[in-house]
mmCIF file of the N, C-alpha and C atoms, coordinates in Angstrom:
data_MODEL
# 
_entry.id   MODEL 
# 
loop_
_atom_site.group_PDB 
_atom_site.id 
_atom_site.type_symbol 
_atom_site.label_atom_id 
_atom_site.label_alt_id 
_atom_site.label_comp_id 
_atom_site.label_asym_id 
_atom_site.label_entity_id 
_atom_site.label_seq_id 
_atom_site.pdbx_PDB_ins_code 
_atom_site.Cartn_x 
_atom_site.Cartn_y 
_atom_site.Cartn_z 
_atom_site.occupancy 
_atom_site.B_iso_or_equiv 
_atom_site.pdbx_formal_charge 
_atom_site.auth_seq_id 
_atom_site.auth_comp_id 
_atom_site.auth_asym_id 
_atom_site.auth_atom_id 
_atom_site.pdbx_PDB_model_num 
ATOM 1   N N  . TYR A 1 1  ? 0.826   -1.186  0.000   1.00 0.00 ? 1  TYR A N  1 
ATOM 2   C CA . TYR A 1 1  ? 0.000   0.000   0.000   1.00 0.00 ? 1  TYR A CA 1 
ATOM 3   C C  . TYR A 1 1  ? 0.871   1.251   0.000   1.00 0.00 ? 1  TYR A C  1 
ATOM 4   N N  . GLU A 1 2  ? 2.056   1.147   0.579   1.00 0.00 ? 2  GLU A N  1 
ATOM 5   C CA . GLU A 1 2  ? 2.945   2.303   0.660   1.00 0.00 ? 2  GLU A CA 1 
ATOM 6   C C  . GLU A 1 2  ? 3.333   2.814   -0.735  1.00 0.00 ? 2  GLU A C  1 
ATOM 7   N N  . ILE A 1 3  ? 3.624   1.915   -1.638  1.00 0.00 ? 3  ILE A N  1 
ATOM 8   C CA . ILE A 1 3  ? 3.976   2.316   -3.006  1.00 0.00 ? 3  ILE A CA 1 
ATOM 9   C C  . ILE A 1 3  ? 2.770   2.935   -3.691  1.00 0.00 ? 3  ILE A C  1 
ATOM 10  N N  . PHE A 1 4  ? 1.613   2.363   -3.481  1.00 0.00 ? 4  PHE A N  1 
ATOM 11  C CA . PHE A 1 4  ? 0.373   2.928   -4.015  1.00 0.00 ? 4  PHE A CA 1 
ATOM 12  C C  . PHE A 1 4  ? 0.194   4.354   -3.520  1.00 0.00 ? 4  PHE A C  1 
ATOM 13  N N  . MET A 1 5  ? 0.416   4.582   -2.235  1.00 0.00 ? 5  MET A N  1 
ATOM 14  C CA . MET A 1 5  ? 0.295   5.920   -1.661  1.00 0.00 ? 5  MET A CA 1 
ATOM 15  C C  . MET A 1 5  ? 1.305   6.884   -2.283  1.00 0.00 ? 5  MET A C  1 
ATOM 16  N N  . GLN A 1 6  ? 2.518   6.415   -2.492  1.00 0.00 ? 6  GLN A N  1 
ATOM 17  C CA . GLN A 1 6  ? 3.542   7.255   -3.115  1.00 0.00 ? 6  GLN A CA 1 
ATOM 18  C C  . GLN A 1 6  ? 3.139   7.638   -4.537  1.00 0.00 ? 6  GLN A C  1 
ATOM 19  N N  . LEU A 1 7  ? 2.586   6.698   -5.266  1.00 0.00 ? 7  LEU A N  1 
ATOM 20  C CA . LEU A 1 7  ? 2.141   6.981   -6.630  1.00 0.00 ? 7  LEU A CA 1 
ATOM 21  C C  . LEU A 1 7  ? 1.009   7.998   -6.629  1.00 0.00 ? 7  LEU A C  1 
ATOM 22  N N  . MET A 1 8  ? 0.070   7.848   -5.715  1.00 0.00 ? 8  MET A N  1 
ATOM 23  C CA . MET A 1 8  ? -1.027  8.822   -5.629  1.00 0.00 ? 8  MET A CA 1 
ATOM 24  C C  . MET A 1 8  ? -0.485  10.206  -5.281  1.00 0.00 ? 8  MET A C  1 
ATOM 25  N N  . LYS A 1 9  ? 0.404   10.257  -4.313  1.00 0.00 ? 9  LYS A N  1 
ATOM 26  C CA . LYS A 1 9  ? 0.958   11.536  -3.881  1.00 0.00 ? 9  LYS A CA 1 
ATOM 27  C C  . LYS A 1 9  ? 1.743   12.214  -5.008  1.00 0.00 ? 9  LYS A C  1 
ATOM 28  N N  . SER A 1 10 ? 2.560   11.442  -5.717  1.00 0.00 ? 10 SER A N  1 
ATOM 29  C CA . SER A 1 10 ? 3.380   12.024  -6.782  1.00 0.00 ? 10 SER A CA 1 
ATOM 30  C C  . SER A 1 10 ? 2.526   12.567  -7.927  1.00 0.00 ? 10 SER A C  1 
ATOM 31  N N  . ARG A 1 11 ? 1.336   12.016  -8.077  1.00 0.00 ? 11 ARG A N  1 
ATOM 32  C CA . ARG A 1 11 ? 0.441   12.475  -9.149  1.00 0.00 ? 11 ARG A CA 1 
ATOM 33  C C  . ARG A 1 11 ? -0.705  13.338  -8.629  1.00 0.00 ? 11 ARG A C  1 
ATOM 34  N N  . LYS A 1 12 ? -0.626  13.645  -7.336  1.00 0.00 ? 12 LYS A N  1 
ATOM 35  C CA . LYS A 1 12 ? -1.630  14.498  -6.682  1.00 0.00 ? 12 LYS A CA 1 
ATOM 36  C C  . LYS A 1 12 ? -3.048  13.972  -6.895  1.00 0.00 ? 12 LYS A C  1 
ATOM 37  N N  . LEU A 1 13 ? -3.195  12.668  -6.630  1.00 0.00 ? 13 LEU A N  1 
ATOM 38  C CA . LEU A 1 13 ? -4.490  12.009  -6.772  1.00 0.00 ? 13 LEU A CA 1 
ATOM 39  C C  . LEU A 1 13 ? -5.006  11.581  -5.403  1.00 0.00 ? 13 LEU A C  1 
ATOM 40  N N  . SER A 1 14 ? -6.297  11.563  -5.256  1.00 0.00 ? 14 SER A N  1 
ATOM 41  C CA . SER A 1 14 ? -6.913  11.053  -4.030  1.00 0.00 ? 14 SER A CA 1 
ATOM 42  C C  . SER A 1 14 ? -7.355  9.611   -4.267  1.00 0.00 ? 14 SER A C  1 
ATOM 43  N N  . ALA A 1 15 ? -7.576  8.898   -3.178  1.00 0.00 ? 15 ALA A N  1 
ATOM 44  C CA . ALA A 1 15 ? -8.100  7.537   -3.292  1.00 0.00 ? 15 ALA A CA 1 
ATOM 45  C C  . ALA A 1 15 ? -9.471  7.571   -3.976  1.00 0.00 ? 15 ALA A C  1 
ATOM 46  N N  . TYR A 1 16 ? -10.239 8.619   -3.719  1.00 0.00 ? 16 TYR A N  1 
ATOM 47  C CA . TYR A 1 16 ? -11.542 8.778   -4.363  1.00 0.00 ? 16 TYR A CA 1 
ATOM 48  C C  . TYR A 1 16 ? -11.399 8.837   -5.882  1.00 0.00 ? 16 TYR A C  1 
ATOM 49  N N  . LYS A 1 17 ? -10.448 9.630   -6.355  1.00 0.00 ? 17 LYS A N  1 
ATOM 50  C CA . LYS A 1 17 ? -10.226 9.779   -7.805  1.00 0.00 ? 17 LYS A CA 1 
ATOM 51  C C  . LYS A 1 17 ? -9.776  8.447   -8.410  1.00 0.00 ? 17 LYS A C  1 
ATOM 52  N N  . VAL A 1 18 ? -8.850  7.771   -7.760  1.00 0.00 ? 18 VAL A N  1 
ATOM 53  C CA . VAL A 1 18 ? -8.378  6.470   -8.255  1.00 0.00 ? 18 VAL A CA 1 
ATOM 54  C C  . VAL A 1 18 ? -9.545  5.492   -8.295  1.00 0.00 ? 18 VAL A C  1 
ATOM 55  N N  . SER A 1 19 ? -10.362 5.495   -7.255  1.00 0.00 ? 19 SER A N  1 
ATOM 56  C CA . SER A 1 19 ? -11.521 4.613   -7.194  1.00 0.00 ? 19 SER A CA 1 
ATOM 57  C C  . SER A 1 19 ? -12.474 4.874   -8.359  1.00 0.00 ? 19 SER A C  1 
ATOM 58  N N  . LYS A 1 20 ? -12.775 6.133   -8.597  1.00 0.00 ? 20 LYS A N  1 
ATOM 59  C CA . LYS A 1 20 ? -13.689 6.492   -9.689  1.00 0.00 ? 20 LYS A CA 1 
ATOM 60  C C  . LYS A 1 20 ? -13.119 6.115   -11.051 1.00 0.00 ? 20 LYS A C  1 
ATOM 61  N N  . ASP A 1 21 ? -11.815 6.336   -11.226 1.00 0.00 ? 21 ASP A N  1 
ATOM 62  C CA . ASP A 1 21 ? -11.182 6.070   -12.521 1.00 0.00 ? 21 ASP A CA 1 
ATOM 63  C C  . ASP A 1 21 ? -11.002 4.582   -12.810 1.00 0.00 ? 21 ASP A C  1 
ATOM 64  N N  . THR A 1 22 ? -10.794 3.785   -11.763 1.00 0.00 ? 22 THR A N  1 
ATOM 65  C CA . THR A 1 22 ? -10.476 2.367   -11.962 1.00 0.00 ? 22 THR A CA 1 
ATOM 66  C C  . THR A 1 22 ? -11.644 1.432   -11.708 1.00 0.00 ? 22 THR A C  1 
ATOM 67  N N  . GLY A 1 23 ? -12.649 1.904   -10.965 1.00 0.00 ? 23 GLY A N  1 
ATOM 68  C CA . GLY A 1 23 ? -13.752 1.029   -10.594 1.00 0.00 ? 23 GLY A CA 1 
ATOM 69  C C  . GLY A 1 23 ? -13.468 0.198   -9.350  1.00 0.00 ? 23 GLY A C  1 
ATOM 70  N N  . ILE A 1 24 ? -12.312 0.406   -8.742  1.00 0.00 ? 24 ILE A N  1 
ATOM 71  C CA . ILE A 1 24 ? -11.975 -0.277  -7.493  1.00 0.00 ? 24 ILE A CA 1 
ATOM 72  C C  . ILE A 1 24 ? -12.629 0.525   -6.373  1.00 0.00 ? 24 ILE A C  1 
ATOM 73  N N  . THR A 1 25 ? -13.422 -0.128  -5.555  1.00 0.00 ? 25 THR A N  1 
ATOM 74  C CA . THR A 1 25 ? -14.177 0.610   -4.550  1.00 0.00 ? 25 THR A CA 1 
ATOM 75  C C  . THR A 1 25 ? -13.259 1.235   -3.500  1.00 0.00 ? 25 THR A C  1 
ATOM 76  N N  . GLN A 1 26 ? -13.730 2.321   -2.934  1.00 0.00 ? 26 GLN A N  1 
ATOM 77  C CA . GLN A 1 26 ? -12.987 2.959   -1.853  1.00 0.00 ? 26 GLN A CA 1 
ATOM 78  C C  . GLN A 1 26 ? -12.897 2.028   -0.647  1.00 0.00 ? 26 GLN A C  1 
ATOM 79  N N  . ALA A 1 27 ? -13.921 1.220   -0.447  1.00 0.00 ? 27 ALA A N  1 
ATOM 80  C CA . ALA A 1 27 ? -13.895 0.254   0.661   1.00 0.00 ? 27 ALA A CA 1 
ATOM 81  C C  . ALA A 1 27 ? -12.754 -0.737  0.477   1.00 0.00 ? 27 ALA A C  1 
ATOM 82  N N  . THR A 1 28 ? -12.547 -1.192  -0.747  1.00 0.00 ? 28 THR A N  1 
ATOM 83  C CA . THR A 1 28 ? -11.442 -2.114  -1.026  1.00 0.00 ? 28 THR A CA 1 
ATOM 84  C C  . THR A 1 28 ? -10.110 -1.448  -0.729  1.00 0.00 ? 28 THR A C  1 
ATOM 85  N N  . LEU A 1 29 ? -9.940  -0.212  -1.178  1.00 0.00 ? 29 LEU A N  1 
ATOM 86  C CA . LEU A 1 29 ? -8.696  0.516   -0.925  1.00 0.00 ? 29 LEU A CA 1 
ATOM 87  C C  . LEU A 1 29 ? -8.487  0.732   0.567   1.00 0.00 ? 29 LEU A C  1 
ATOM 88  N N  . SER A 1 30 ? -9.553  1.032   1.285   1.00 0.00 ? 30 SER A N  1 
ATOM 89  C CA . SER A 1 30 ? -9.468  1.251   2.724   1.00 0.00 ? 30 SER A CA 1 
ATOM 90  C C  . SER A 1 30 ? -9.092  -0.030  3.462   1.00 0.00 ? 30 SER A C  1 
ATOM 91  N N  . ARG A 1 31 ? -9.709  -1.139  3.073   1.00 0.00 ? 31 ARG A N  1 
ATOM 92  C CA . ARG A 1 31 ? -9.385  -2.432  3.717   1.00 0.00 ? 31 ARG A CA 1 
ATOM 93  C C  . ARG A 1 31 ? -7.931  -2.810  3.450   1.00 0.00 ? 31 ARG A C  1 
ATOM 94  N N  . TRP A 1 32 ? -7.443  -2.499  2.262   1.00 0.00 ? 32 TRP A N  1 
ATOM 95  C CA . TRP A 1 32 ? -6.042  -2.765  1.921   1.00 0.00 ? 32 TRP A CA 1 
ATOM 96  C C  . TRP A 1 32 ? -5.145  -1.881  2.790   1.00 0.00 ? 32 TRP A C  1 
ATOM 97  N N  . LYS A 1 33 ? -5.473  -0.609  2.897   1.00 0.00 ? 33 LYS A N  1 
ATOM 98  C CA . LYS A 1 33 ? -4.684  0.330   3.697   1.00 0.00 ? 33 LYS A CA 1 
ATOM 99  C C  . LYS A 1 33 ? -4.605  -0.128  5.152   1.00 0.00 ? 33 LYS A C  1 
ATOM 100 N N  . ASN A 1 34 ? -5.709  -0.619  5.680   1.00 0.00 ? 34 ASN A N  1 
ATOM 101 C CA . ASN A 1 34 ? -5.763  -1.035  7.077   1.00 0.00 ? 34 ASN A CA 1 
ATOM 102 C C  . ASN A 1 34 ? -5.247  -2.450  7.310   1.00 0.00 ? 34 ASN A C  1 
ATOM 103 N N  . GLY A 1 35 ? -4.799  -3.106  6.250   1.00 0.00 ? 35 GLY A N  1 
ATOM 104 C CA . GLY A 1 35 ? -4.227  -4.437  6.383   1.00 0.00 ? 35 GLY A CA 1 
ATOM 105 C C  . GLY A 1 35 ? -5.242  -5.543  6.590   1.00 0.00 ? 35 GLY A C  1 
ATOM 106 N N  . ARG A 1 36 ? -6.510  -5.246  6.335   1.00 0.00 ? 36 ARG A N  1 
ATOM 107 C CA . ARG A 1 36 ? -7.543  -6.270  6.533   1.00 0.00 ? 36 ARG A CA 1 
ATOM 108 C C  . ARG A 1 36 ? -7.640  -7.230  5.358   1.00 0.00 ? 36 ARG A C  1 
ATOM 109 N N  . VAL A 1 37 ? -7.211  -6.782  4.189   1.00 0.00 ? 37 VAL A N  1 
ATOM 110 C CA . VAL A 1 37 ? -7.201  -7.653  3.011   1.00 0.00 ? 37 VAL A CA 1 
ATOM 111 C C  . VAL A 1 37 ? -5.958  -7.363  2.188   1.00 0.00 ? 37 VAL A C  1 
ATOM 112 N N  . SER A 1 38 ? -5.595  -8.326  1.378   1.00 0.00 ? 38 SER A N  1 
ATOM 113 C CA . SER A 1 38 ? -4.576  -8.115  0.358   1.00 0.00 ? 38 SER A CA 1 
ATOM 114 C C  . SER A 1 38 ? -5.312  -8.010  -0.965  1.00 0.00 ? 38 SER A C  1 
ATOM 115 N N  . PRO A 1 39 ? -4.893  -7.085  -1.808  1.00 0.00 ? 39 PRO A N  1 
ATOM 116 C CA . PRO A 1 39 ? -5.599  -6.922  -3.079  1.00 0.00 ? 39 PRO A CA 1 
ATOM 117 C C  . PRO A 1 39 ? -5.402  -8.134  -3.979  1.00 0.00 ? 39 PRO A C  1 
ATOM 118 N N  . SER A 1 40 ? -6.398  -8.405  -4.793  1.00 0.00 ? 40 SER A N  1 
ATOM 119 C CA . SER A 1 40 ? -6.298  -9.514  -5.745  1.00 0.00 ? 40 SER A CA 1 
ATOM 120 C C  . SER A 1 40 ? -5.296  -9.142  -6.842  1.00 0.00 ? 40 SER A C  1 
ATOM 121 N N  . LEU A 1 41 ? -4.844  -10.135 -7.555  1.00 0.00 ? 41 LEU A N  1 
ATOM 122 C CA . LEU A 1 41 ? -3.940  -9.901  -8.672  1.00 0.00 ? 41 LEU A CA 1 
ATOM 123 C C  . LEU A 1 41 ? -4.600  -8.996  -9.707  1.00 0.00 ? 41 LEU A C  1 
ATOM 124 N N  . GLU A 1 42 ? -5.883  -9.195  -9.925  1.00 0.00 ? 42 GLU A N  1 
ATOM 125 C CA . GLU A 1 42 ? -6.624  -8.367  -10.882 1.00 0.00 ? 42 GLU A CA 1 
ATOM 126 C C  . GLU A 1 42 ? -6.634  -6.899  -10.444 1.00 0.00 ? 42 GLU A C  1 
ATOM 127 N N  . THR A 1 43 ? -6.847  -6.661  -9.156  1.00 0.00 ? 43 THR A N  1 
ATOM 128 C CA . THR A 1 43 ? -6.848  -5.299  -8.632  1.00 0.00 ? 43 THR A CA 1 
ATOM 129 C C  . THR A 1 43 ? -5.471  -4.671  -8.766  1.00 0.00 ? 43 THR A C  1 
ATOM 130 N N  . LEU A 1 44 ? -4.438  -5.425  -8.412  1.00 0.00 ? 44 LEU A N  1 
ATOM 131 C CA . LEU A 1 44 ? -3.074  -4.922  -8.537  1.00 0.00 ? 44 LEU A CA 1 
ATOM 132 C C  . LEU A 1 44 ? -2.735  -4.586  -9.990  1.00 0.00 ? 44 LEU A C  1 
ATOM 133 N N  . GLN A 1 45 ? -3.152  -5.441  -10.912 1.00 0.00 ? 45 GLN A N  1 
ATOM 134 C CA . GLN A 1 45 ? -2.870  -5.190  -12.323 1.00 0.00 ? 45 GLN A CA 1 
ATOM 135 C C  . GLN A 1 45 ? -3.611  -3.944  -12.803 1.00 0.00 ? 45 GLN A C  1 
ATOM 136 N N  . THR A 1 46 ? -4.835  -3.776  -12.354 1.00 0.00 ? 46 THR A N  1 
ATOM 137 C CA . THR A 1 46 ? -5.602  -2.580  -12.709 1.00 0.00 ? 46 THR A CA 1 
ATOM 138 C C  . THR A 1 46 ? -4.882  -1.326  -12.234 1.00 0.00 ? 46 THR A C  1 
ATOM 139 N N  . LEU A 1 47 ? -4.378  -1.355  -11.010 1.00 0.00 ? 47 LEU A N  1 
ATOM 140 C CA . LEU A 1 47 ? -3.663  -0.204  -10.467 1.00 0.00 ? 47 LEU A CA 1 
ATOM 141 C C  . LEU A 1 47 ? -2.334  0.025   -11.189 1.00 0.00 ? 47 LEU A C  1 
ATOM 142 N N  . ALA A 1 48 ? -1.616  -1.051  -11.485 1.00 0.00 ? 48 ALA A N  1 
ATOM 143 C CA . ALA A 1 48 ? -0.355  -0.914  -12.221 1.00 0.00 ? 48 ALA A CA 1 
ATOM 144 C C  . ALA A 1 48 ? -0.608  -0.288  -13.590 1.00 0.00 ? 48 ALA A C  1 
ATOM 145 N N  . ASP A 1 49 ? -1.646  -0.747  -14.264 1.00 0.00 ? 49 ASP A N  1 
ATOM 146 C CA . ASP A 1 49 ? -2.001  -0.170  -15.564 1.00 0.00 ? 49 ASP A CA 1 
ATOM 147 C C  . ASP A 1 49 ? -2.388  1.298   -15.418 1.00 0.00 ? 49 ASP A C  1 
ATOM 148 N N  . TYR A 1 50 ? -3.157  1.605   -14.413 1.00 0.00 ? 50 TYR A N  1 
ATOM 149 C CA . TYR A 1 50 ? -3.619  2.974   -14.178 1.00 0.00 ? 50 TYR A CA 1 
ATOM 150 C C  . TYR A 1 50 ? -2.440  3.927   -13.964 1.00 0.00 ? 50 TYR A C  1 
ATOM 151 N N  . PHE A 1 51 ? -1.464  3.492   -13.174 1.00 0.00 ? 51 PHE A N  1 
ATOM 152 C CA . PHE A 1 51 ? -0.307  4.328   -12.884 1.00 0.00 ? 51 PHE A CA 1 
ATOM 153 C C  . PHE A 1 51 ? 0.822   4.150   -13.905 1.00 0.00 ? 51 PHE A C  1 
ATOM 154 N N  . ASP A 1 52 ? 0.616   3.272   -14.874 1.00 0.00 ? 52 ASP A N  1 
ATOM 155 C CA . ASP A 1 52 ? 1.602   3.004   -15.919 1.00 0.00 ? 52 ASP A CA 1 
ATOM 156 C C  . ASP A 1 52 ? 2.949   2.576   -15.328 1.00 0.00 ? 52 ASP A C  1 
ATOM 157 N N  . VAL A 1 53 ? 2.868   1.643   -14.388 1.00 0.00 ? 53 VAL A N  1 
ATOM 158 C CA . VAL A 1 53 ? 4.055   1.049   -13.783 1.00 0.00 ? 53 VAL A CA 1 
ATOM 159 C C  . VAL A 1 53 ? 3.940   -0.461  -13.899 1.00 0.00 ? 53 VAL A C  1 
ATOM 160 N N  . SER A 1 54 ? 5.053   -1.134  -13.695 1.00 0.00 ? 54 SER A N  1 
ATOM 161 C CA . SER A 1 54 ? 5.009   -2.591  -13.750 1.00 0.00 ? 54 SER A CA 1 
ATOM 162 C C  . SER A 1 54 ? 4.344   -3.141  -12.493 1.00 0.00 ? 54 SER A C  1 
ATOM 163 N N  . LEU A 1 55 ? 3.790   -4.306  -12.617 1.00 0.00 ? 55 LEU A N  1 
ATOM 164 C CA . LEU A 1 55 ? 3.192   -4.990  -11.473 1.00 0.00 ? 55 LEU A CA 1 
ATOM 165 C C  . LEU A 1 55 ? 4.268   -5.260  -10.421 1.00 0.00 ? 55 LEU A C  1 
ATOM 166 N N  . ASP A 1 56 ? 5.453   -5.639  -10.857 1.00 0.00 ? 56 ASP A N  1 
ATOM 167 C CA . ASP A 1 56 ? 6.546   -5.885  -9.916  1.00 0.00 ? 56 ASP A CA 1 
ATOM 168 C C  . ASP A 1 56 ? 6.897   -4.635  -9.121  1.00 0.00 ? 56 ASP A C  1 
ATOM 169 N N  . TYR A 1 57 ? 6.861   -3.475  -9.769  1.00 0.00 ? 57 TYR A N  1 
ATOM 170 C CA . TYR A 1 57 ? 7.139   -2.223  -9.052  1.00 0.00 ? 57 TYR A CA 1 
ATOM 171 C C  . TYR A 1 57 ? 6.053   -1.970  -8.001  1.00 0.00 ? 57 TYR A C  1 
ATOM 172 N N  . LEU A 1 58 ? 4.817   -2.099  -8.399  1.00 0.00 ? 58 LEU A N  1 
ATOM 173 C CA . LEU A 1 58 ? 3.705   -1.855  -7.478  1.00 0.00 ? 58 LEU A CA 1 
ATOM 174 C C  . LEU A 1 58 ? 3.761   -2.789  -6.275  1.00 0.00 ? 58 LEU A C  1 
ATOM 175 N N  . MET A 1 59 ? 4.227   -4.009  -6.490  1.00 0.00 ? 59 MET A N  1 
ATOM 176 C CA . MET A 1 59 ? 4.299   -4.994  -5.407  1.00 0.00 ? 59 MET A CA 1 
ATOM 177 C C  . MET A 1 59 ? 5.597   -4.898  -4.607  1.00 0.00 ? 59 MET A C  1 
ATOM 178 N N  . GLY A 1 60 ? 6.475   -3.973  -4.996  1.00 0.00 ? 60 GLY A N  1 
ATOM 179 C CA . GLY A 1 60 ? 7.717   -3.785  -4.259  1.00 0.00 ? 60 GLY A CA 1 
ATOM 180 C C  . GLY A 1 60 ? 8.807   -4.778  -4.596  1.00 0.00 ? 60 GLY A C  1 
ATOM 181 N N  . ARG A 1 61 ? 8.674   -5.454  -5.715  1.00 0.00 ? 61 ARG A N  1 
ATOM 182 C CA . ARG A 1 61 ? 9.662   -6.458  -6.114  1.00 0.00 ? 61 ARG A CA 1 
ATOM 183 C C  . ARG A 1 61 ? 10.845  -5.864  -6.862  1.00 0.00 ? 61 ARG A C  1 
ATOM 184 N N  . THR A 1 62 ? 10.675  -4.640  -7.378  1.00 0.00 ? 62 THR A N  1 
ATOM 185 C CA . THR A 1 62 ? 11.746  -3.971  -8.101  1.00 0.00 ? 62 THR A CA 1 
ATOM 186 C C  . THR A 1 62 ? 11.597  -2.478  -7.923  1.00 0.00 ? 62 THR A C  1 
ATOM 187 N N  . GLU A 1 63 ? 12.681  -1.764  -8.120  1.00 0.00 ? 63 GLU A N  1 
ATOM 188 C CA . GLU A 1 63 ? 12.634  -0.308  -8.045  1.00 0.00 ? 63 GLU A CA 1 
ATOM 189 C C  . GLU A 1 63 ? 12.422  0.305   -9.421  1.00 0.00 ? 63 GLU A C  1 
ATOM 190 N N  . CYS A 1 64 ? 12.425  -0.525  -10.441 1.00 0.00 ? 64 CYS A N  1 
ATOM 191 C CA . CYS A 1 64 ? 12.229  -0.072  -11.810 1.00 0.00 ? 64 CYS A CA 1 
ATOM 192 C C  . CYS A 1 64 ? 10.732  0.063   -12.094 1.00 0.00 ? 64 CYS A C  1 
ATOM 193 N N  . ARG A 1 65 ? 10.316  1.285   -12.417 1.00 0.00 ? 65 ARG A N  1 
ATOM 194 C CA . ARG A 1 65 ? 8.892   1.540   -12.656 1.00 0.00 ? 65 ARG A CA 1 
ATOM 195 C C  . ARG A 1 65 ? 8.454   1.104   -14.042 1.00 0.00 ? 65 ARG A C  1 
ATOM 196 N N  . GLU A 1 66 ? 9.369   1.040   -14.977 1.00 0.00 ? 66 GLU A N  1 
ATOM 197 C CA . GLU A 1 66 ? 9.015   0.818   -16.377 1.00 0.00 ? 66 GLU A CA 1 
ATOM 198 C C  . GLU A 1 66 ? 8.445   -0.564  -16.619 1.00 0.00 ? 66 GLU A C  1 
ATOM 199 N N  . ILE A 1 67 ? 7.538   -0.588  -17.553 1.00 0.00 ? 67 ILE A N  1 
ATOM 200 C CA . ILE A 1 67 ? 6.928   -1.837  -17.984 1.00 0.00 ? 67 ILE A CA 1 
ATOM 201 C C  . ILE A 1 67 ? 7.742   -2.349  -19.162 1.00 0.00 ? 67 ILE A C  1 
ATOM 202 N N  . ASN A 1 68 ? 8.128   -3.617  -19.105 1.00 0.00 ? 68 ASN A N  1 
ATOM 203 C CA . ASN A 1 68 ? 8.837   -4.201  -20.248 1.00 0.00 ? 68 ASN A CA 1 
ATOM 204 C C  . ASN A 1 68 ? 7.853   -4.384  -21.394 1.00 0.00 ? 68 ASN A C  1 
ATOM 205 N N  . LYS A 1 69 ? 8.092   -3.677  -22.464 1.00 0.00 ? 69 LYS A N  1 
ATOM 206 C CA . LYS A 1 69 ? 7.208   -3.749  -23.620 1.00 0.00 ? 69 LYS A CA 1 
ATOM 207 C C  . LYS A 1 69 ? 7.588   -4.950  -24.480 1.00 0.00 ? 69 LYS A C  1 
ATOM 208 N N  . VAL A 1 70 ? 6.601   -5.723  -24.851 1.00 0.00 ? 70 VAL A N  1 
ATOM 209 C CA . VAL A 1 70 ? 6.809   -6.881  -25.724 1.00 0.00 ? 70 VAL A CA 1 
ATOM 210 C C  . VAL A 1 70 ? 6.635   -6.410  -27.160 1.00 0.00 ? 70 VAL A C  1 
ATOM 211 N N  . LYS A 1 71 ? 7.626   -6.740  -28.001 1.00 0.00 ? 71 LYS A N  1 
ATOM 212 C CA . LYS A 1 71 ? 7.561   -6.322  -29.401 1.00 0.00 ? 71 LYS A CA 1 
ATOM 213 C C  . LYS A 1 71 ? 7.031   -7.440  -30.267 1.00 0.00 ? 71 LYS A C  1 
# 
């Protein structure tokens, strides 16, 4: 969730705006923030696509934000 928060902050977005743009409910984001649930792979991929970062970056597996483009 920390990386998600950093991405929102760097783009000056609120959780409300992300929720509206992605269709991920604010309740889901809140439960994730509070550690009550872990987001599904589908939710994580939606957020990675929304922020134009790799899934590995969003999950904290790499510091590289770029998505490897398949040619």
